[in-house]
C-alpha positions, -999 to 999 in steps of 0.1 A, spaced: -234 402 511 -217 380 536 -191 355 527 -203 319 533 -178 297 551 -176 260 551 -165 241 582 -137 216 580 -163 189 588 -185 199 558 -155 199 536 -145 164 547 -180 152 541 -181 167 506 -147 152 498 -158 118 511 -190 120 490 -170 129 460 -148 98 465 -175 74 475 -207 87 461 -238 89 484 -237 71 517 -242 34 510 -252 2 528 -227 -21 545 -233 -48 518 -225 -24 490 -195 -10 508 -184 -45 517 -188 -57 481 -168 -28 468 -140 -35 493 -139 -72 484 -138 -63 447 -106 -44 454 -91 -72 476 -59 -86 462 -63 -122 474 -86 -147 491 -69 -138 523 -80 -102 519 -116 -114 513 -115 -134 545 -102 -104 565 -129 -81 552 -156 -107 557 -146 -111 593 -145 -73 599 -179 -70 583 -193 -98 605 -178 -82 636 -192 -47 629 -227 -61 622 -226 -83 653 -215 -56 677 -238 -29 664 -268 -52 667 -260 -56 705 -255 -18 707 -287 -8 690 -309 -32 708 -294 -21 741 -302 15 732 -339 5 727 -339 -5 763 -323 28 774 -290 12 781 -257 32 777 -234 11 756 -202 14 736 -183 -8 711 -147 -18 707 -133 -36 677 -97 -46 674 -74 -70 655 -73 -105 668 -35 -113 667 -41 -149 679 -69 -158 655 -97 -180 664 -125 -202 650 -151 -175 646 -132 -142 653 -103 -150 630 -90 -115 623 -111 -91 644 -126 -92 679 -154 -70 691 -170 -63 724 -201 -43 734 -199 -29 769 -228 -17 789 -226 13 813 -259 7 830 -277 -23 844 -296 -43 818 -332 -50 828 -342 -87 829 -367 -83 800 -339 -69 778 -312 -95 785 -323 -122 760 -329 -98 732 -295 -80 737 -277 -113 741 -292 -128 709 -290 -96 687 -254 -101 674 -258 -136 662 -293 -130 648 -280 -100 629 -253 -122 613 -280 -147 603 -301 -119 588 -272 -108 567 -272 -143 552 -310 -146 549 -332 -115 554 -363 -139 554 -349 -157 584 -373 -182 600 -375 -178 638 -377 -216 643 -344 -221 623 -327 -193 642 -338 -208 675 -324 -242 665 -291 -227 652 -286 -206 684 -295 -236 705 -266 -255 691 -242 -234 711 -236 -208 684 -235 -180 710 -202 -168 726 -199 -173 763 -207 -137 770 -237 -136 746 -250 -169 761 -247 -156 796 -266 -125 787 -293 -143 767 -298 -169 794 -326 -194 788 -341 -177 758 -373 -189 741 -386 -190 706 -406 -159 715 -374 -140 724 -358 -150 690 -390 -139 672 -390 -105 690 -353 -100 683 -357 -108 646 -386 -84 644 -367 -56 663 -336 -60 641 -356 -58 609 -371 -25 621 -336 -13 631 -319 -26 599 -312 7 582 -296 22 613 -277 -10 619 -262 -10 584 -254 27 586 -236 23 620 -217 -8 610 -208 7 576 -193 37 593 -170 16 615 -162 -8 586 -151 21 564 -133 38 592 -113 7 600 -105 1 564 -95 37 556 -74 40 588 -53 11 575 -63 -11 605 -67 -37 578 -33 -54 574 -14 -35 547 -9 -51 513 -43 -68 513 -62 -39 496 -54 -18 466 
């Protein structure tokens, strides 16, 4: 009888499952982290990190659907800002984005944020909100002169990708929190 060995990766996954239970969605992970937050400031930091992860992974996953090589960077925002108060994110693309994909990729981040707030998001309302200048300069440049049809397609695509989006964003959210990239003293 041969001795069965366990790889370091398998051990780490088992230990993580023991500490955290089965893999969970971003909202549950986010809710658990916020419950452990020591102050309203900690809640604000975690909320901003959650928003940034969802936003960037929406761009990333929609880009992948168009066969585009992409990667994500998320870092602390030392200067703060109106929207990106504590964290800043960027999705970079390694290949040229086809014209048909530009509006969907450009809109994906903000639409994902709206879907977090309201899973039954109305395309007309989203179109109106996004038309008020809610997009960042880079997202607006990518989205161009988008239409209500683009918004509707993007909402539909993100709903189909939602499980993958939550899983990817949750992984980064947990990694950043556990690597103490969240300012120390805010979490128990």
